[in-house]
C-alpha positions as a Markdown table, in Angstrom:
| # | Residue | x | y | z |
|---|---|---|---|---|
| 1 | Met | 121.9 | 105.5 | 58.8 |
| 2 | Gly | 120.5 | 105.2 | 62.2 |
| 3 | Gly | 116.9 | 104.4 | 63.1 |
| 4 | Ala | 116.0 | 108.0 | 63.9 |
| 5 | Ala | 117.6 | 109.3 | 60.7 |
| 6 | Ala | 115.8 | 106.7 | 58.7 |
| 7 | Leu | 112.5 | 107.7 | 60.2 |
| 8 | Glu | 113.3 | 111.4 | 59.5 |
| 9 | Lys | 113.9 | 110.7 | 55.9 |
| 10 | Leu | 110.5 | 108.9 | 55.7 |
| 11 | Val | 108.5 | 111.8 | 57.2 |
| 12 | Pro | 107.6 | 113.2 | 53.7 |
| 13 | Val | 106.6 | 109.7 | 52.6 |
| 14 | Leu | 104.4 | 109.2 | 55.6 |
| 15 | Leu | 102.9 | 112.7 | 55.3 |
| 16 | Ala | 101.8 | 112.2 | 51.6 |
| 17 | Phe | 100.7 | 108.6 | 52.1 |
| 18 | Gly | 99.0 | 109.3 | 55.4 |
| 19 | Gly | 97.3 | 112.4 | 54.3 |
| 20 | Gly | 95.7 | 110.4 | 51.4 |
| 21 | Ala | 94.7 | 107.6 | 53.7 |
| 22 | Leu | 93.2 | 110.0 | 56.3 |
| 23 | Leu | 91.3 | 112.1 | 53.7 |
| 24 | Ala | 89.9 | 108.8 | 52.2 |
| 25 | Arg | 88.8 | 107.4 | 55.6 |
| 26 | Arg | 87.1 | 110.7 | 56.5 |
| 27 | Lys | 85.5 | 110.8 | 53.0 |
| 28 | Thr | 86.8 | 114.3 | 52.6 |
| 29 | Val | 88.3 | 113.1 | 49.2 |
| 30 | Pro | 86.5 | 110.1 | 47.6 |
| 31 | Ala | 88.8 | 107.0 | 47.5 |
| 32 | Glu | 87.7 | 106.6 | 43.9 |
| 33 | Ala | 89.7 | 109.7 | 43.1 |
| 34 | Ser | 92.8 | 107.7 | 43.6 |
| 35 | Lys | 92.6 | 106.5 | 40.1 |
| 36 | Ala | 92.8 | 109.9 | 38.6 |
| 37 | Phe | 95.8 | 110.8 | 40.8 |
| 38 | Ala | 97.4 | 107.5 | 40.0 |
| 39 | Asp | 96.8 | 107.9 | 36.3 |
| 40 | Tyr | 98.3 | 111.3 | 36.3 |
| 41 | Ala | 101.5 | 110.0 | 38.1 |
| 42 | Phe | 101.7 | 106.8 | 36.1 |
| 43 | Leu | 100.9 | 108.2 | 32.5 |
| 44 | Phe | 102.4 | 111.7 | 32.8 |
| 45 | Ala | 104.4 | 112.8 | 35.9 |
| 46 | Val | 106.7 | 109.7 | 36.4 |
| 47 | Pro | 107.5 | 109.4 | 32.6 |
| 48 | Cys | 108.4 | 113.1 | 32.6 |
| 49 | Tyr | 110.7 | 112.6 | 35.6 |
| 50 | Leu | 112.3 | 109.5 | 34.0 |
| 51 | Phe | 112.9 | 111.2 | 30.7 |
| 52 | Gly | 114.6 | 114.2 | 32.0 |
| 53 | Asn | 116.8 | 112.3 | 34.5 |
| 54 | Ile | 117.8 | 109.6 | 32.1 |
| 55 | Tyr | 118.6 | 112.1 | 29.4 |
| 56 | Thr | 120.9 | 114.1 | 31.6 |
| 57 | Ser | 122.5 | 111.1 | 33.4 |
| 58 | Asp | 125.8 | 109.4 | 32.8 |
| 59 | Leu | 124.5 | 106.2 | 31.3 |
| 60 | Gly | 127.9 | 104.4 | 32.0 |
| 61 | Ala | 127.4 | 104.9 | 35.7 |
| 62 | Leu | 123.7 | 104.5 | 35.6 |
| 63 | Phe | 123.7 | 101.0 | 34.0 |
| 64 | Asn | 125.9 | 99.0 | 36.4 |
| 65 | Trp | 125.9 | 95.7 | 34.6 |
| 66 | Arg | 127.1 | 93.8 | 37.5 |
| 67 | Ala | 124.3 | 95.2 | 39.6 |
| 68 | Ile | 121.7 | 94.5 | 37.0 |
| 69 | Gly | 123.0 | 91.0 | 36.5 |
| 70 | Gly | 122.9 | 90.3 | 40.2 |
| 71 | Tyr | 119.4 | 91.6 | 40.5 |
| 72 | Ala | 118.2 | 89.5 | 37.4 |
| 73 | Ala | 119.8 | 86.4 | 39.0 |
| 74 | Ala | 118.1 | 87.0 | 42.3 |
| 75 | Ala | 114.7 | 87.5 | 40.4 |
| 76 | Ala | 115.2 | 84.4 | 38.4 |
| 77 | Leu | 115.7 | 82.4 | 41.6 |
| 78 | Ala | 112.7 | 84.0 | 43.2 |
| 79 | Val | 110.6 | 83.2 | 40.2 |
| 80 | Leu | 111.6 | 79.5 | 40.4 |
| 81 | Ala | 111.0 | 79.4 | 44.1 |
| 82 | Ile | 107.5 | 80.8 | 43.8 |
| 83 | Ala | 106.6 | 78.6 | 40.8 |
| 84 | Val | 107.8 | 75.5 | 42.6 |
| 85 | Ala | 105.9 | 76.4 | 45.8 |
| 86 | Ala | 102.7 | 77.1 | 43.8 |
| 87 | Thr | 102.9 | 73.9 | 42.0 |
| 88 | Ala | 103.6 | 72.0 | 45.3 |
| 89 | Arg | 100.3 | 73.5 | 46.6 |
| 90 | Gly | 98.4 | 72.1 | 43.6 |
| 91 | Ile | 98.2 | 75.2 | 41.6 |
| 92 | Arg | 98.7 | 74.1 | 38.0 |
| 93 | Glu | 97.0 | 76.7 | 35.8 |
| 94 | Pro | 99.9 | 78.7 | 34.1 |
| 95 | Arg | 98.0 | 82.1 | 34.6 |
| 96 | Ala | 97.5 | 81.5 | 38.3 |
| 97 | Val | 101.2 | 80.6 | 38.7 |
| 98 | Ala | 102.3 | 83.7 | 36.8 |
| 99 | Leu | 100.1 | 85.9 | 38.9 |
| 100 | Arg | 101.7 | 84.6 | 42.1 |
| 101 | Val | 105.2 | 85.1 | 40.5 |
| 102 | Met | 104.4 | 88.7 | 39.8 |
| 103 | Ala | 103.1 | 89.2 | 43.3 |
| 104 | Gly | 106.3 | 87.9 | 44.9 |
| 105 | Val | 108.9 | 89.3 | 42.4 |
| 106 | Gln | 107.7 | 92.5 | 40.7 |
| 107 | Val | 107.9 | 95.7 | 42.6 |
| 108 | Asn | 105.8 | 98.8 | 42.8 |
| 109 | Thr | 108.2 | 101.3 | 41.1 |
| 110 | Ala | 106.1 | 104.2 | 39.9 |
| 111 | Tyr | 103.9 | 104.6 | 42.9 |
| 112 | Phe | 106.3 | 103.6 | 45.7 |
| 113 | Ala | 109.9 | 103.1 | 44.8 |
| 114 | Val | 110.4 | 106.2 | 42.8 |
| 115 | Pro | 108.9 | 108.6 | 45.5 |
| 116 | Val | 110.6 | 106.8 | 48.2 |
| 117 | Phe | 114.1 | 107.0 | 46.5 |
| 118 | Ile | 113.5 | 110.7 | 45.6 |
| 119 | Thr | 112.8 | 111.4 | 49.2 |
| 120 | Val | 115.5 | 109.4 | 50.8 |
| 121 | Phe | 118.4 | 109.6 | 48.3 |
| 122 | Gly | 117.3 | 112.7 | 46.3 |
| 123 | Thr | 117.2 | 110.7 | 43.1 |
| 124 | Ala | 115.4 | 107.7 | 41.5 |
| 125 | Ala | 118.2 | 107.0 | 39.1 |
| 126 | Pro | 119.1 | 103.6 | 40.5 |
| 127 | Ile | 115.6 | 102.4 | 39.8 |
| 128 | Phe | 115.8 | 103.0 | 36.0 |
| 129 | Pro | 117.7 | 99.9 | 35.0 |
| 130 | Val | 115.6 | 97.7 | 37.3 |
| 131 | Leu | 112.4 | 99.4 | 35.9 |
| 132 | Leu | 113.4 | 98.5 | 32.3 |
| 133 | Phe | 114.3 | 94.9 | 33.3 |
| 134 | Gln | 111.0 | 94.5 | 35.1 |
| 135 | Val | 108.8 | 95.9 | 32.3 |
| 136 | Cys | 110.7 | 94.5 | 29.3 |
| 137 | Val | 111.4 | 91.1 | 30.8 |
| 138 | Leu | 109.4 | 90.1 | 33.9 |
| 139 | Ser | 106.2 | 91.9 | 32.8 |
| 140 | Leu | 106.5 | 90.6 | 29.3 |
| 141 | Val | 106.8 | 87.0 | 30.4 |
| 142 | Val | 103.7 | 87.4 | 32.7 |
| 143 | Ile | 101.6 | 89.2 | 30.1 |
| 144 | Ser | 102.7 | 86.6 | 27.4 |
| 145 | Ile | 101.5 | 83.8 | 29.7 |
| 146 | Met | 98.3 | 85.6 | 30.5 |
| 147 | Glu | 97.6 | 86.3 | 26.8 |
| 148 | Leu | 98.5 | 82.8 | 25.7 |
| 149 | Gly | 96.1 | 81.3 | 28.3 |
| 150 | Arg | 93.3 | 83.6 | 27.3 |
| 151 | Ala | 90.4 | 82.1 | 25.4 |
| 152 | Gly | 87.2 | 83.2 | 23.9 |
| 153 | Pro | 85.8 | 85.0 | 20.8 |
| 154 | Gly | 88.0 | 87.8 | 19.4 |
| 155 | Thr | 91.1 | 86.7 | 21.2 |
| 156 | Gly | 92.8 | 85.4 | 18.1 |
| 157 | Gly | 95.5 | 82.7 | 17.8 |
| 158 | Pro | 98.6 | 82.3 | 20.1 |
| 159 | Gly | 100.7 | 84.5 | 17.6 |
| 160 | Ser | 98.4 | 87.4 | 17.7 |
| 161 | Arg | 97.9 | 87.2 | 21.4 |
| 162 | Leu | 101.7 | 87.0 | 21.9 |
| 163 | Gly | 102.1 | 90.1 | 19.6 |
| 164 | Arg | 99.6 | 92.0 | 21.8 |
| 165 | Ala | 101.5 | 91.1 | 24.9 |
| 166 | Val | 104.8 | 92.3 | 23.5 |
| 167 | Gly | 103.2 | 95.5 | 22.3 |
| 168 | Ala | 101.3 | 96.1 | 25.5 |
| 169 | Ser | 104.6 | 95.7 | 27.5 |
| 170 | Leu | 106.8 | 97.9 | 25.3 |
| 171 | Ala | 104.3 | 100.7 | 24.7 |
| 172 | Thr | 103.7 | 101.7 | 28.3 |
| 173 | Pro | 104.5 | 105.4 | 29.1 |
| 174 | Leu | 107.3 | 104.4 | 31.5 |
| 175 | Val | 109.1 | 102.3 | 29.0 |
| 176 | Leu | 108.8 | 104.8 | 26.2 |
| 177 | Ala | 110.0 | 107.7 | 28.4 |
| 178 | Cys | 113.0 | 105.5 | 29.5 |
| 179 | Asn | 113.9 | 104.5 | 25.9 |
| 180 | Ala | 113.5 | 108.0 | 24.6 |
| 181 | Gly | 115.8 | 109.4 | 27.3 |
| 182 | Ile | 118.5 | 106.6 | 26.6 |
| 183 | Leu | 118.3 | 107.0 | 22.8 |
| 184 | Leu | 118.6 | 110.9 | 22.8 |
| 185 | Asn | 121.3 | 110.6 | 25.4 |
| 186 | Leu | 123.4 | 108.1 | 23.3 |
| 187 | Leu | 122.8 | 110.1 | 20.0 |
| 188 | Ser | 123.8 | 113.3 | 21.9 |
| 189 | Val | 120.6 | 115.0 | 20.5 |
| 190 | Arg | 120.1 | 118.5 | 22.0 |
| 191 | Val | 116.9 | 118.7 | 23.8 |
| 192 | Pro | 115.8 | 122.4 | 24.4 |
| 193 | Ala | 116.2 | 123.6 | 28.0 |
| 194 | Val | 112.7 | 124.7 | 28.1 |
| 195 | Val | 111.5 | 121.1 | 27.5 |
| 196 | Leu | 113.8 | 119.7 | 30.1 |
| 197 | Asp | 112.7 | 122.4 | 32.6 |
| 198 | Gly | 109.0 | 121.5 | 31.8 |
| 199 | Ala | 109.7 | 117.8 | 32.3 |
| 200 | Ala | 111.4 | 118.6 | 35.6 |
| 201 | Phe | 108.5 | 120.8 | 36.8 |
| 202 | Val | 106.0 | 118.1 | 36.1 |
| 203 | Gly | 108.2 | 115.3 | 37.3 |
| 204 | Asp | 108.7 | 116.9 | 40.7 |
| 205 | Ser | 105.0 | 116.3 | 41.3 |
| 206 | Ala | 105.3 | 112.5 | 40.7 |
| 207 | Ser | 106.5 | 111.6 | 44.2 |
| 208 | Pro | 103.9 | 113.3 | 46.4 |
| 209 | Ile | 101.0 | 112.7 | 44.1 |
| 210 | Ala | 101.9 | 109.0 | 43.6 |
| 211 | Leu | 102.1 | 108.4 | 47.4 |
| 212 | Phe | 98.9 | 110.5 | 48.0 |
| 213 | Ala | 97.0 | 108.3 | 45.4 |
| 214 | Leu | 98.3 | 105.2 | 47.0 |
| 215 | Gly | 97.1 | 106.5 | 50.5 |
| 216 | Leu | 93.6 | 107.3 | 49.0 |
| 217 | His | 93.4 | 103.8 | 47.6 |
| 218 | Leu | 94.4 | 102.0 | 50.7 |
| 219 | Gly | 92.3 | 104.4 | 52.9 |
| 220 | Gly | 89.3 | 103.7 | 50.9 |
| 221 | Gln | 89.8 | 99.8 | 50.7 |
| 222 | Gly | 90.7 | 99.3 | 54.3 |
| 223 | Leu | 92.4 | 96.2 | 55.7 |
| 224 | Asp | 90.8 | 92.9 | 56.6 |
| 225 | Leu | 93.5 | 91.3 | 58.6 |
| 226 | Arg | 91.4 | 88.5 | 60.0 |
| 227 | Gly | 90.6 | 87.2 | 56.4 |
| 228 | Thr | 94.3 | 86.9 | 55.5 |
| 229 | Ser | 95.0 | 83.4 | 54.2 |
| 230 | Arg | 98.2 | 81.4 | 54.7 |
| 231 | Glu | 99.0 | 81.8 | 51.1 |
| 232 | Glu | 98.7 | 85.6 | 51.3 |
| 233 | Leu | 100.9 | 85.6 | 54.4 |
| 234 | Ala | 103.5 | 83.5 | 52.6 |
| 235 | Leu | 103.5 | 85.7 | 49.5 |
| 236 | Ile | 103.7 | 88.9 | 51.6 |
| 237 | Ala | 106.5 | 87.6 | 53.7 |
| 238 | Phe | 108.4 | 86.5 | 50.6 |
| 239 | Lys | 107.9 | 89.9 | 48.9 |
| 240 | Cys | 108.8 | 92.0 | 51.8 |
| 241 | Leu | 111.4 | 89.8 | 53.5 |
| 242 | Gly | 112.5 | 86.9 | 51.4 |
| 243 | Phe | 113.1 | 88.6 | 48.1 |
| 244 | Pro | 115.2 | 91.5 | 49.5 |
| 245 | Leu | 117.3 | 89.0 | 51.6 |
| 246 | Leu | 117.7 | 86.9 | 48.5 |
| 247 | Ala | 118.8 | 89.9 | 46.5 |
| 248 | Trp | 121.2 | 90.8 | 49.3 |
| 249 | Val | 122.8 | 87.4 | 49.2 |
| 250 | Val | 123.0 | 86.9 | 45.5 |
| 251 | Cys | 124.1 | 90.5 | 44.6 |
| 252 | Gly | 126.5 | 90.8 | 47.5 |
| 253 | Ala | 128.0 | 87.3 | 47.9 |
| 254 | Leu | 127.8 | 86.0 | 44.2 |
| 255 | Phe | 128.1 | 89.1 | 42.1 |
| 256 | Asp | 130.2 | 91.3 | 44.5 |
| 257 | Val | 128.0 | 94.3 | 43.8 |
| 258 | Pro | 129.6 | 97.5 | 45.5 |
| 259 | Gly | 128.0 | 98.7 | 48.7 |
| 260 | Gln | 126.0 | 101.7 | 47.5 |
| 261 | Trp | 124.4 | 99.7 | 44.6 |
| 262 | Leu | 123.8 | 96.7 | 46.9 |
| 263 | Ala | 121.8 | 99.0 | 49.2 |
| 264 | Tyr | 119.8 | 100.3 | 46.3 |
| 265 | Leu | 119.0 | 96.8 | 45.0 |
| 266 | Val | 117.9 | 95.5 | 48.4 |
| 267 | Leu | 115.6 | 98.5 | 49.0 |
| 268 | Ile | 114.1 | 98.0 | 45.5 |
| 269 | Ala | 113.5 | 94.3 | 46.2 |
| 270 | Ala | 111.8 | 95.4 | 49.5 |
| 271 | Met | 109.2 | 97.5 | 47.7 |
| 272 | Pro | 105.6 | 96.1 | 47.7 |
| 273 | Thr | 103.7 | 94.2 | 45.1 |
| 274 | Pro | 102.8 | 96.5 | 42.2 |
| 275 | Gln | 99.2 | 97.8 | 41.6 |
| 276 | Asn | 99.5 | 96.4 | 38.1 |
| 277 | Leu | 99.0 | 92.9 | 39.7 |
| 278 | Phe | 95.4 | 93.9 | 40.3 |
| 279 | Val | 95.0 | 95.4 | 36.8 |
| 280 | Phe | 96.3 | 92.2 | 35.3 |
| 281 | Ala | 94.0 | 90.0 | 37.5 |
| 282 | Gln | 91.0 | 92.0 | 36.4 |
| 283 | Arg | 91.9 | 92.0 | 32.7 |
| 284 | Tyr | 92.5 | 88.3 | 32.6 |
| 285 | Asp | 89.9 | 87.3 | 35.2 |
| 286 | Val | 92.3 | 85.3 | 37.4 |
| 287 | Gly | 92.8 | 85.7 | 41.2 |
| 288 | Val | 91.2 | 89.2 | 41.5 |
| 289 | Asp | 90.5 | 89.0 | 45.2 |
| 290 | Leu | 93.9 | 87.6 | 46.0 |
| 291 | Ser | 95.7 | 90.3 | 44.0 |
| 292 | Ala | 93.7 | 93.2 | 45.6 |
| 293 | Ser | 94.6 | 91.8 | 49.0 |
| 294 | Leu | 98.2 | 91.4 | 48.2 |
| 295 | Val | 98.6 | 94.9 | 46.8 |
| 296 | Ile | 97.1 | 96.5 | 49.8 |
| 297 | Lys | 98.7 | 94.4 | 52.6 |
| 298 | Ser | 102.1 | 94.2 | 51.0 |
| 299 | Ser | 102.1 | 98.1 | 50.7 |
| 300 | Val | 101.4 | 98.5 | 54.4 |
| 301 | Val | 104.0 | 95.9 | 55.4 |
| 302 | Ser | 106.6 | 97.4 | 53.1 |
| 303 | Leu | 106.0 | 100.8 | 54.5 |
| 304 | Leu | 106.3 | 99.6 | 58.0 |
| 305 | Leu | 109.6 | 97.7 | 57.3 |
| 306 | Leu | 111.2 | 100.7 | 55.4 |
| 307 | Pro | 113.0 | 102.1 | 58.4 |
| 308 | Leu | 114.4 | 98.7 | 59.2 |
| 309 | Trp | 115.7 | 98.2 | 55.7 |
| 310 | Leu | 117.1 | 101.7 | 55.4 |
| 311 | His | 118.9 | 101.3 | 58.8 |
| 312 | Thr | 120.2 | 97.8 | 57.8 |
| 313 | Val | 121.6 | 98.4 | 54.4 |
| 314 | Ala | 123.2 | 101.7 | 55.4 |
| 315 | Ser | 124.9 | 100.3 | 58.4 |
């Protein structure tokens, strides 16, 4: 895919994202409305899209275990690298380290990867296995560390906090929709066509609304480039360049992942830091300002680098 073709593929992405940012900057639509749009996408539209597509997919082709294993190995190496780097900088508090790991390894699937893949490839199916791995493994580890490090009245003992962490991770709409689609697919349960049509109708709105919500959020927040710390620059560089390159090397050279899947995994790894980082930071009162800055700036950098990655992986 040439540079011009890559840019053409991204025109709908830029239109939805840029429209939200412009309307927020002009205060035509309040930036605070981004939460309502994002909640609709995250809690309803994206789960509808995921359920319908997973239910109708060939799970044997969808769950490429070599690809999933390669991505998991790359993520494990990335987690180790960030944890070592954070410790070397004198960061010892487990929750602070976990927050930085999440910033550098987890990707924005619902609000960024899904709409981009739908626009560029016509399907977000390759994201499903990575989404489940991220939510059921990576997020579960981060939430567990956050809960276990939480203190104060009403938080309960380590066992109850860990139970809440597991429940919170597995009960998200995205995971429930994915698991429901997989289960009904495996059991060959017939879902009425009217239900699938309804899910498809709602799911089709996920891509533009998620990007519009992200544009509103970023347009309202603005960018303070002068205040970017060295740590922020390092984490953004690792997230937008280091992790996708690591995924490329590990998946391609070590796991011999086939070309198309290799391109998918590199692009997924190149997605920005998820908005959930800020949600976790607020909930557990750790690194709130750092997380907000990383979400915004990594989203902008990832968007700018997308044509380069599309051109590179498709060459």
